[in-house]
Residue, then its C-alpha position, 0 to 999 in steps of 0.5 A: m505440088k507434092a502430097v501426102f496420101t493416106a492409105r492403107r496397103v492392103s485395100t479392097y478388091d477393086d481398090d489398090v493403091s499403086v494404080r488409083y486412090h479414092f477420096p472424098r470431095t473434102y480433099l479435091g482441092q488439095a489433091g488437084r494441086a498435086v495433079q501431074d506431080f508426085i505423092v508419098y503414101y502414108e499408112p495410118r495407125r488405123t487399119s480400118p474405118d473403126l476408130n478402135s482399130s490399130g496396127g498400121l505402119q504409121s510410117y510412109f511406104a511409097v511414092a508415085r505421080l498423080k496422073s489425073i482425078e476422076p470423079d467415081p461414077a458409082r458414088a456421088d462426091h468421091f474421086y478416084g486419083y489415077l497413079e503412075d509411076y508407082i514404086d515401093f520404098d526399100a522399108p517404111v519410114r516413120f512419120d516421127k523418125s529421130q523425134a522430129y516430124f518429116e511434115s512440118i504441118l504436123q507439129k505446132d509452134d510449141g512443138s505439140t502435135n497438130k492433130g487436125a493436119f494429122g487427120r487430113a487424108v491428103r496434105l500438100i508437102p513442100d519439095a524439100e520435106f518430099e525429097t527428105i522422106v523419099r530418101h529415107g525410103f530408098t537409103e539402101s538403094i542409094e547406098i547400093e547405087a553409090r557402091s556400084n558406081l564406085v566400082d564402075e571405071t568408066l565413071g570419075l568420082a565427080e561423076v559418082q558425087l553428083a549421081f548420088e547427090r542429084p535429086i532423088i526424083e531423077s532416079i525413081v523415074t528411070r527404068p534401070f533404077r526401078d528394075r533394080v529396087f523392083t528386083r530386090q524387093v521381090q526377091a527379098a518378100y519371096g525369100q529368094r525362091c522361086a514361087v512356082t517350084g519352091i526352089r531357092l538357088v542362089n550362087g557363092g556371090g549371094r545372087a538369086e536364081a529366081q528372077a522378078a517377074h511383073i505379072r501385069p507387064v510394065a509395057s501394058m502399064g503394069p506398076d513397079s508394085v511388090r503386089n504386081g510381082v512374083a519370084l520365078s526361075g528362068t524357066v518359068h518366068w519364060m512361061f509366065d511371060r509367055g502365057l503357058i501358065s497362070v494363076d488364080d485368085d486362090f494362087r492355083i497355078l493354071k497350065s495350058r495343057s495344049l501347049l505345055p509338054d507331058g510331064i510338066d507337072r513334075f516341075f511345079h511344086p507338089s501343092g500346085r499353089l504359088l508360094v506367097p509370101e505370108p504377109e498380105h501386103l506382099q501378095p500378089h493383088p487380084h486385079f493383077l492376077r486377072y489381068h494376066r488371066h485374061n490378057v496373057f494366059k493361053e488356056g489352050 
């Protein structure tokens, strides 16, 4: 059974929604029914536990698979849902797009809002409603994929139509689709500019030279979250993946002095810092940076 998990995109240091979701025992039954199935994330109006806070998206913003649920060892009657196959939507999806709710449970028979249902942090959702939300979340990617397939001479029109109409879940679990979505999202977040050099190069066809790099590699269970990504030029990407450079929690660039050649400093932005997007929810998450420093970086 699929579910909606309510969460803020920017979480505390040790809790990142692309990796795990924290919830009280109240929702254990509903969350338990979604184990080994998919969930969509919804950000509410409130941006903090303060009832008077506001500014949240009131939108669905990502999808993931709920792998397992484990008790919180530090807090009684609380649990962590551990996630995999996380991926951000191309754009947030408002809960009431076109004056209609995507979740039928949010609307009473008389048309009024079911505030009780809205207040639940975990809500079960039928497959059809889940599919509709996710399709809206990846509208841009679906259109790009369809246009790409149409110019692929190896595919017939019937095959293209079938690829476009098949359940979206079949696409979002495949590596090629996820790689292309991740690349577009990271490049857009960084304005197609290398975060280390500050240089932006785009060819005549609109293709950016800066590549989308995973901070924690996919092979090491790194998610396809923009917060686990950074835009890097080809050479810098090579150095980053091989641990010749890394980044601290304040976005200062760290260099392996014994492995890098003299004069390499001229290659980096004068600030000595990673040039990150202004919105916090697009910036590298500290625990991914920490993973890279501890497991990839060669301090020298």
